[in-house]
C-alpha positions as CSV (number, residue, x, y, z in Angstrom):
1,M,-34.8,32.3,6.6
2,I,-34.2,36.0,7.3
3,F,-30.8,37.3,8.4
4,S,-29.7,40.7,9.6
5,A,-26.5,42.0,8.0
6,Q,-24.8,44.8,10.0
7,I,-22.5,46.6,7.5
8,K,-19.9,49.2,8.7
9,V,-18.6,51.5,6.0
10,M,-15.6,53.7,6.9
11,P,-13.2,55.9,5.0
12,L,-9.8,54.3,4.2
13,K,-7.2,55.0,6.9
14,D,-4.8,56.7,4.4
15,L,-7.5,59.2,3.2
16,L,-8.4,62.5,4.7
17,D,-11.8,62.4,6.5
18,P,-13.2,66.0,6.3
19,Q,-16.3,65.1,8.2
20,G,-14.2,63.5,11.0
21,K,-12.0,66.6,11.2
22,A,-15.1,68.8,11.5
23,V,-16.5,66.7,14.3
24,L,-13.1,66.7,16.0
25,G,-13.0,70.5,15.8
26,G,-16.5,70.7,17.3
27,L,-15.5,68.4,20.2
28,H,-12.5,70.6,20.9
29,N,-14.7,73.7,20.8
30,L,-16.9,72.1,23.4
31,G,-14.0,71.6,25.7
32,L,-13.5,67.9,24.9
33,S,-9.9,68.2,24.0
34,S,-9.0,64.7,25.0
35,A,-10.5,63.5,21.7
36,I,-7.5,63.1,19.4
37,D,-9.0,61.7,16.2
38,V,-12.5,61.1,14.7
39,R,-13.5,59.0,11.7
40,V,-17.1,59.3,10.4
41,G,-18.7,56.4,8.6
42,K,-22.0,54.7,7.9
43,H,-23.8,51.9,9.7
44,I,-26.2,50.0,7.4
45,E,-28.6,47.3,8.6
46,L,-29.8,45.0,5.8
47,Q,-32.5,42.4,6.1
48,I,-31.7,39.5,3.8
49,E,-33.8,36.4,2.9
50,A,-31.3,33.5,2.3
51,T,-31.1,29.8,2.8
52,S,-27.9,30.0,4.9
53,K,-25.7,32.5,6.8
54,E,-23.0,32.0,4.1
55,E,-25.4,33.0,1.4
56,A,-26.6,36.0,3.4
57,L,-22.9,37.1,3.8
58,Q,-22.3,36.7,0.0
59,I,-25.4,38.8,-0.8
60,A,-24.4,41.5,1.7
61,S,-20.9,41.6,0.3
62,E,-22.1,42.0,-3.2
63,A,-24.5,44.8,-2.1
64,S,-21.6,46.5,-0.4
65,Q,-19.2,46.2,-3.3
66,K,-21.7,47.3,-5.9
67,L,-23.7,50.0,-4.1
68,L,-23.1,50.7,-0.4
69,A,-19.4,51.4,-0.3
70,N,-17.1,53.3,-2.7
71,Q,-14.1,51.0,-2.6
72,V,-11.8,53.6,-3.9
73,M,-12.3,55.7,-0.8
74,E,-14.0,53.3,1.8
75,F,-13.8,49.8,3.2
76,F,-16.5,47.8,4.7
77,E,-17.0,45.1,7.4
78,I,-20.0,42.8,7.5
79,S,-21.4,40.8,10.4
80,I,-24.5,38.5,10.0
81,V,-26.9,38.0,12.9
């Protein structure tokens, strides 16, 4: 069976997000001053062939830990569809 894993990778809350700060500055320059914070991350869609939803989640988690997210600076969340 084929499952779709939606993986959200974001910078850790305690770390500076230079990309987010740049986007926030751009929004303010455009007159959108009501935006008070921006965090920029990645959205990854992974198609997984597995026998169960639990196995697909385990595969997506392993891929995230080993390749998709730098766990020193980022965290990830996975949802399986």
